[in-house]
Backbone bond lengths (Angstrom), bond angles and torsions (degrees), N, CA, C in turn:
res aa  C-N    CA-C-N  psi(-1)  N-CA   C-N-CA  omega(-1)  CA-C   N-CA-C  phi
1 M - - - 1.455 - - 1.528 108.74 -
2 H 1.316 116.35 142.02 1.460 121.57 179.22 1.521 109.29 -88.13
3 V 1.315 116.16 126.19 1.461 120.96 177.30 1.520 108.85 -134.21
4 L 1.326 115.34 156.22 1.458 121.88 174.00 1.516 106.72 -95.12
5 R 1.313 115.57 116.52 1.463 121.22 -172.88 1.530 109.93 -127.23
6 T 1.322 115.65 144.22 1.460 120.83 177.54 1.521 109.28 -151.15
7 D 1.316 114.90 167.74 1.466 119.53 171.98 1.520 108.46 -74.06
8 C 1.319 115.70 154.27 1.456 121.26 -179.82 1.523 107.30 -156.47
9 H 1.306 116.90 145.54 1.462 121.54 178.97 1.525 109.56 -119.93
10 I 1.319 114.95 139.40 1.463 121.98 -177.46 1.526 109.01 -124.94
11 A 1.334 115.86 141.46 1.463 122.50 173.66 1.517 108.35 -139.40
12 V 1.308 115.52 161.96 1.461 120.66 172.02 1.522 106.96 -58.46
13 A 1.324 118.00 139.30 1.463 120.87 -179.49 1.519 109.82 -56.97
14 H 1.328 115.91 133.31 1.463 121.92 178.78 1.522 108.80 -154.60
15 T 1.304 115.88 163.15 1.462 121.41 176.57 1.522 107.76 -105.99
16 Q 1.316 117.12 172.03 1.461 120.96 177.93 1.530 110.68 -60.60
17 A 1.328 116.02 -34.67 1.465 120.13 -177.25 1.533 111.60 -63.35
18 D 1.321 116.13 -35.38 1.467 118.38 179.83 1.527 110.37 -115.77
19 A 1.339 116.09 35.82 1.464 121.44 -176.27 1.522 111.23 -53.86
20 L 1.309 114.04 136.84 1.455 121.15 178.34 1.517 109.10 -83.93
21 G 1.289 116.76 167.51 1.458 121.17 179.42 1.520 112.26 -66.60
22 P 1.340 116.96 173.01 1.464 121.57 -177.05 1.532 113.08 -63.40
23 D 1.328 117.12 -21.65 1.470 120.08 -179.71 1.524 112.76 -84.51
24 A 1.325 117.35 -0.56 1.464 120.82 -177.61 1.525 111.39 -67.91
25 Y 1.340 116.91 -32.06 1.460 120.52 179.81 1.521 109.62 -84.00
26 K 1.315 116.06 130.44 1.465 122.60 177.19 1.519 108.22 -111.25
27 G 1.331 115.77 140.42 1.464 121.17 -177.22 1.517 113.77 -88.87
28 F 1.331 115.16 140.27 1.463 122.84 178.93 1.524 108.88 -144.88
29 K 1.306 116.27 170.60 1.466 122.11 170.61 1.517 107.73 -95.01
30 A 1.323 115.20 136.56 1.467 120.66 -179.85 1.521 109.85 -120.12
31 I 1.320 115.12 146.70 1.459 123.37 174.97 1.523 107.45 -109.60
32 W 1.323 117.10 132.50 1.459 122.38 177.40 1.524 107.88 -91.58
33 D 1.330 116.59 128.03 1.463 120.75 -173.98 1.525 110.54 -135.57
34 T 1.342 116.02 104.44 1.468 120.06 179.91 1.526 111.76 -72.43
35 G 1.326 117.50 -10.23 1.454 120.82 177.62 1.515 113.54 -90.44
36 A 1.319 116.49 -2.25 1.466 121.13 179.87 1.527 109.93 -103.30
37 T 1.301 116.38 133.62 1.461 121.07 179.20 1.519 110.98 -70.24
38 G 1.335 116.32 -42.65 1.456 120.59 -175.64 1.516 112.41 -131.22
39 C 1.315 115.03 175.61 1.458 122.12 -179.12 1.533 110.59 -82.26
40 V 1.320 114.60 149.90 1.459 122.12 -179.99 1.527 108.08 -132.22
41 I 1.327 116.25 141.38 1.465 121.74 174.20 1.529 108.27 -123.93
42 T 1.321 115.64 158.23 1.458 120.40 178.24 1.531 110.21 -96.19
43 Q 1.319 115.78 171.05 1.460 121.25 177.76 1.522 111.12 -60.38
44 S 1.322 117.77 -32.61 1.466 119.77 179.90 1.529 111.53 -64.48
45 V 1.340 118.30 -32.54 1.470 121.52 175.59 1.528 109.05 -69.14
46 V 1.323 116.65 -45.29 1.465 121.39 178.96 1.527 109.80 -55.12
47 D 1.333 116.22 -47.18 1.465 121.30 -177.43 1.526 112.08 -68.07
48 A 1.352 117.24 -46.06 1.470 121.00 -176.05 1.522 112.40 -65.52
49 V 1.326 117.47 -36.31 1.463 121.33 -176.71 1.525 111.50 -90.95
50 G 1.335 117.04 -19.79 1.462 120.80 -178.48 1.518 112.01 77.87
51 L 1.319 116.76 41.45 1.464 121.26 -176.95 1.521 111.41 -78.23
52 K 1.318 115.56 148.61 1.468 123.00 175.25 1.522 107.53 -114.73
53 P 1.350 117.93 135.78 1.466 119.87 -179.46 1.529 112.11 -62.01
54 T 1.339 114.69 144.75 1.465 120.23 178.34 1.518 111.83 -108.51
55 G 1.320 117.03 -7.80 1.460 120.60 -179.75 1.508 110.96 167.19
56 M 1.324 114.51 -165.21 1.462 122.52 179.32 1.526 108.16 -130.31
57 K 1.334 115.91 151.36 1.465 120.71 -179.56 1.522 108.86 -148.39
58 Q 1.324 115.16 143.29 1.454 119.87 175.38 1.527 107.89 -85.85
59 V 1.337 115.88 126.94 1.460 120.52 -178.84 1.526 109.83 -121.39
60 H 1.323 114.78 148.11 1.460 122.22 177.64 1.517 106.81 -109.86
61 G 1.316 117.17 111.30 1.457 121.23 -178.51 1.509 111.57 -125.23
62 V 1.320 115.97 -173.03 1.458 120.65 -178.90 1.524 111.73 -65.59
63 A 1.335 117.11 -23.73 1.468 120.63 -179.95 1.528 112.02 -94.18
64 G 1.318 117.95 7.58 1.460 121.01 179.08 1.518 112.13 112.71
65 I 1.329 116.14 -159.72 1.465 122.32 -178.84 1.520 108.56 -99.68
66 H 1.350 115.22 129.94 1.464 121.58 -179.41 1.516 109.88 -137.37
67 T 1.314 116.04 155.60 1.454 121.52 170.86 1.522 106.69 -99.28
68 C 1.331 115.85 123.93 1.463 121.22 -174.13 1.525 111.21 -125.60
69 E 1.328 115.54 154.19 1.465 121.21 174.43 1.522 109.17 -70.17
70 T 1.327 115.76 145.91 1.463 121.27 174.68 1.521 109.00 -112.11
71 Y 1.326 114.86 155.69 1.464 122.43 179.57 1.519 107.95 -141.62
72 L 1.333 116.59 154.36 1.464 121.46 171.94 1.520 107.53 -106.50
73 V 1.333 115.15 125.65 1.466 120.16 -178.06 1.521 110.04 -135.69
74 N 1.313 114.48 161.74 1.461 121.31 167.33 1.522 106.20 -103.38
75 I 1.318 115.86 137.43 1.463 122.23 -179.06 1.524 108.12 -116.08
76 R 1.329 116.45 133.27 1.473 120.81 176.08 1.531 108.14 -126.19
77 L 1.322 116.24 127.89 1.456 123.05 -179.61 1.529 110.39 -94.90
78 P 1.327 118.12 165.06 1.471 120.81 -178.42 1.528 114.53 -58.61
79 N 1.347 117.61 -28.70 1.468 120.47 -179.98 1.536 111.94 -85.83
80 K 1.332 115.23 15.44 1.481 124.10 176.59 1.525 113.52 73.24
81 V 1.317 117.86 9.28 1.459 120.83 172.78 1.520 107.40 -72.17
82 Q 1.337 115.87 132.90 1.461 120.59 -178.02 1.520 110.57 -125.89
83 F 1.313 114.62 146.81 1.456 122.71 176.31 1.512 107.36 -124.18
84 A 1.327 116.86 125.44 1.461 121.60 -177.27 1.523 110.97 -98.88
85 S 1.310 115.04 143.18 1.470 123.43 173.61 1.527 112.99 50.76
86 V 1.319 115.80 53.53 1.460 121.56 177.49 1.525 108.41 -87.45
87 E 1.336 115.87 128.27 1.456 118.87 175.46 1.526 108.46 -80.41
88 V 1.331 115.68 123.20 1.460 121.92 178.51 1.518 108.65 -121.80
89 T 1.316 115.77 157.13 1.465 119.55 174.26 1.515 108.60 -109.06
90 K 1.335 114.91 153.31 1.454 119.88 176.35 1.517 107.70 -90.85
91 G 1.311 115.76 132.78 1.456 119.74 -179.70 1.509 111.02 -153.65
92 I 1.307 114.07 -178.70 1.460 121.29 177.29 1.520 106.86 -107.21
93 L 1.321 115.43 121.10 1.457 119.33 178.49 1.521 108.65 -88.67
94 P 1.339 117.35 148.74 1.463 120.22 -178.56 1.520 111.69 -54.60
95 G 1.321 116.59 133.97 1.461 121.37 179.18 1.513 111.70 -61.76
96 G 1.312 116.24 149.83 1.452 121.32 177.76 1.516 114.47 81.31
97 E 1.327 118.41 -5.13 1.464 120.75 -179.75 1.528 111.18 -79.88
98 G 1.322 116.38 -22.03 1.455 119.71 175.64 1.509 115.21 78.97
99 G 1.321 117.84 38.06 1.452 119.59 178.45 1.509 112.57 -150.75
100 D 1.338 114.88 151.35 1.467 122.20 175.47 1.515 111.61 -109.33
101 I 1.335 116.10 -4.07 1.464 121.64 179.82 1.520 107.57 -133.21
102 L 1.303 116.37 138.32 1.456 121.86 173.34 1.527 105.98 -114.99
103 L 1.322 116.20 118.89 1.464 121.37 178.21 1.519 108.20 -94.05
104 G 1.325 116.38 116.81 1.463 121.93 -175.65 1.508 112.89 -100.99
105 M 1.311 114.72 -168.62 1.459 121.58 -175.75 1.525 113.43 -65.98
106 D 1.331 118.16 -20.33 1.461 118.76 176.31 1.523 111.08 -62.58
107 V 1.321 117.74 -29.77 1.468 122.37 175.30 1.527 110.17 -91.00
108 I 1.324 117.00 -47.17 1.467 121.49 -174.20 1.532 112.20 -58.53
109 T 1.334 117.69 -38.17 1.473 119.93 -176.65 1.527 113.48 -75.74
110 T 1.311 118.31 1.67 1.468 119.94 176.71 1.517 112.40 -85.47
111 G 1.326 117.86 -6.66 1.460 119.60 -176.17 1.511 112.43 -153.18
112 D 1.336 115.08 -160.01 1.462 123.10 177.36 1.518 108.48 -99.05
113 F 1.321 116.41 130.23 1.454 123.55 -177.31 1.522 107.57 -129.26
114 A 1.323 118.02 121.10 1.461 121.18 -178.18 1.517 110.21 -134.11
115 V 1.325 115.07 144.02 1.457 122.06 177.39 1.520 107.48 -124.39
116 T 1.335 117.09 130.59 1.461 121.48 176.43 1.524 108.77 -128.46
117 N 1.329 115.50 161.55 1.458 120.17 -179.86 1.523 109.08 -143.37
118 M 1.317 115.60 71.74 1.465 122.01 -178.69 1.524 109.20 -87.77
119 G 1.300 117.48 128.48 1.457 121.52 176.53 1.522 112.81 61.36
120 G 1.318 117.14 28.94 1.460 120.71 178.51 1.516 114.31 80.00
121 Q 1.318 117.72 4.40 1.462 121.36 178.96 1.534 108.69 -107.17
122 T 1.331 115.14 115.61 1.456 120.34 -179.82 1.520 109.74 -84.02
123 V 1.314 115.42 128.31 1.457 122.08 -179.87 1.520 107.56 -132.96
124 F 1.332 116.24 139.43 1.455 118.41 173.11 1.509 108.55 -126.92
125 S 1.318 114.05 156.10 1.450 120.30 -178.05 1.525 108.81 -140.60
126 F 1.319 115.37 147.61 1.458 121.13 -178.09 1.518 108.50 -141.53
127 R 1.323 116.22 135.27 1.467 120.28 176.86 1.521 109.68 -141.42
128 V 1.321 114.34 150.98 1.462 123.00 176.81 1.518 106.17 -134.72
129 P 1.311 118.69 133.69 1.464 128.51 0.98 1.525 110.73 -79.58
130 S 1.312 114.95 169.04 1.453 121.18 176.01 1.522 108.51 -62.66
131 Q 1.340 116.49 138.34 1.459 120.25 -176.45 1.519 114.21 -117.46
132 T 1.325 117.59 -21.56 1.463 119.67 -178.67 1.521 109.37 -164.53
133 H 1.316 115.60 163.09 1.459 120.37 172.07 1.524 107.45 -85.83
134 I 1.310 116.73 132.33 1.457 122.26 176.37 1.525 105.64 -108.84
135 D 1.334 116.42 116.28 1.455 120.52 -176.95 1.522 108.91 -134.29
136 F 1.336 115.81 97.51 1.455 120.35 -178.10 1.531 112.00 -66.65
137 V 1.320 118.20 -29.98 1.466 121.45 178.25 1.528 109.25 -66.45
138 Q 1.321 116.17 -46.49 1.473 119.98 178.74 1.531 109.94 -62.03
139 D 1.330 117.51 -41.79 1.466 120.98 177.91 1.530 111.08 -60.68
140 A 1.339 116.72 -42.39 1.460 121.05 -179.75 1.526 110.81 -65.13
141 H 1.343 116.87 -41.64 1.469 120.19 178.24 1.526 110.85 -61.30
142 A 1.319 117.20 -42.79 1.470 120.74 179.86 1.530 110.51 -65.07
143 A 1.329 117.76 -42.04 1.466 121.13 179.47 1.529 110.79 -65.75
144 N 1.336 116.87 -42.14 1.469 120.68 179.07 1.525 111.44 -65.31
145 K 1.330 116.21 -38.34 1.469 120.48 179.11 1.531 110.26 -64.80
146 A 1.329 116.71 -42.55 1.468 120.92 179.53 1.523 110.80 -65.37
147 K 1.336 116.47 -40.78 1.460 121.03 179.66 1.528 110.40 -65.67
148 A 1.331 116.94 -42.04 1.464 120.98 179.21 1.530 110.85 -64.18
149 A 1.324 116.36 -38.93 1.467 120.34 179.40 1.520 110.69 -64.50
150 Q 1.333 117.11 -35.37 1.464 121.36 178.69 1.521 110.58 -64.55
151 H 1.334 116.49 -42.67 1.465 121.13 -175.63 1.518 113.17 -77.97
152 T 1.310 118.13 -18.36 1.464 120.17 -177.56 1.519 112.88 -99.40
153 Q 1.317 116.89 -0.09 1.462 118.67 178.66 1.533 109.16 -67.73
154 A 1.312 115.80 137.52 1.468 120.94 178.54 1.520 109.28 -66.23
155 P 1.332 116.38 144.40 1.465 117.96 177.92 1.526 110.08 -61.45
156 K 1.306 115.07 150.05 1.459 120.65 -177.87 1.532 109.29 -66.84
157 M 1.309 115.97 131.93 1.455 121.01 177.29 1.527 108.01 -80.18
158 M 1.348 115.13 127.87 1.464 119.45 -179.79 1.524 109.48 -100.62
159 S 1.306 113.15 145.62 1.459 118.11 174.03 1.531 107.83 -74.73
160 R 1.318 116.32 168.50 1.466 120.94 178.65 1.524 110.17 -59.02
161 Q 1.325 117.41 -40.84 1.468 120.81 179.95 1.526 111.19 -64.33
162 E 1.335 116.49 -43.97 1.466 119.84 179.51 1.530 110.92 -63.96
163 R 1.330 117.13 -40.18 1.460 121.01 -179.74 1.523 110.41 -63.98
164 R 1.350 117.93 -44.59 1.480 121.56 178.81 1.518 111.17 -63.41
165 A 1.346 116.67 -39.68 1.471 119.91 178.45 1.523 110.06 -64.26
166 A 1.317 116.91 -39.63 1.466 120.99 178.74 1.521 110.56 -65.90
167 E 1.319 116.87 -40.54 1.462 120.30 179.27 1.522 110.61 -64.96
168 R 1.350 117.67 -40.07 1.468 121.12 178.42 1.534 110.43 -63.40
169 K 1.345 116.97 -43.10 1.467 120.35 178.28 1.513 111.22 -61.66
170 A 1.320 115.81 -43.02 1.470 120.46 -179.60 1.515 110.48 -63.98
171 A 1.339 116.73 -38.94 1.465 120.64 -179.25 1.530 110.17 -66.66
172 K 1.312 118.97 -32.46 1.454 122.68 179.96 1.533 111.92 -84.46
173 G 1.324 117.29 -3.12 1.468 121.07 179.31 1.508 113.60 83.38
174 K 1.314 117.45 12.41 1.471 120.60 178.03 1.520 108.66 -84.39
175 P 1.347 116.38 141.74 1.469 118.32 178.27 1.512 111.58 -68.55
176 L 1.329 115.10 146.48 1.455 120.85 175.81 1.507 109.43 -79.78
177 N 1.309 118.79 146.67 1.470 122.34 178.36 1.488 110.27 -84.70
C-alpha cells in the first residue's frame, strides 16, 4: 500500500516556560492521513515518551466506533514545525504501514500540503503557515486556455514584398523563418 510517511518527534505537552530538555522528544515514523480527523499514536509512543492519559474519547475509525484514551503531546516535524498541546488518541495503526503516529487533518489543515509524482517518484511537502492556494485544476485550465489561444491565432498576413522574399528563399532551398 502507498502511504505518505515521514519522521516525527513527540514529547509530553509543555510550554516554553517549562520546556523539557533536548532528549524529551522521541523520534518515530508518522503516516499522513487526509482521511483522519485527528492524530493517533500507538502504545509504543505512549511507553517511549512516558505519556499519561488525559481523558477518553469516542472515535470513529475503519474498525468501527471505539472509546480510546487521549493524551496531550507536542509534535515536531523534520522541517522544525512544531505543534504544542495536541490532543491525540491512542489506537492501533494498520500493520505494515510503517508508522507509530498518524497525522490527521487537525495538523494538515494548519498549513499547505502538496503531493507530486514527477518521474514516478512521489514527494510530499508541508509548510506552516499557509502561504498560497495551490490549485492544479486552475493551473491546467490556464495552460489549456493559453495553448488554445496559440493555435487559434490567424496566420500572419504578409505583404507582397515579404511573400516574394519568402518565395525566393524557398526557391534557393533556404529555410523560412
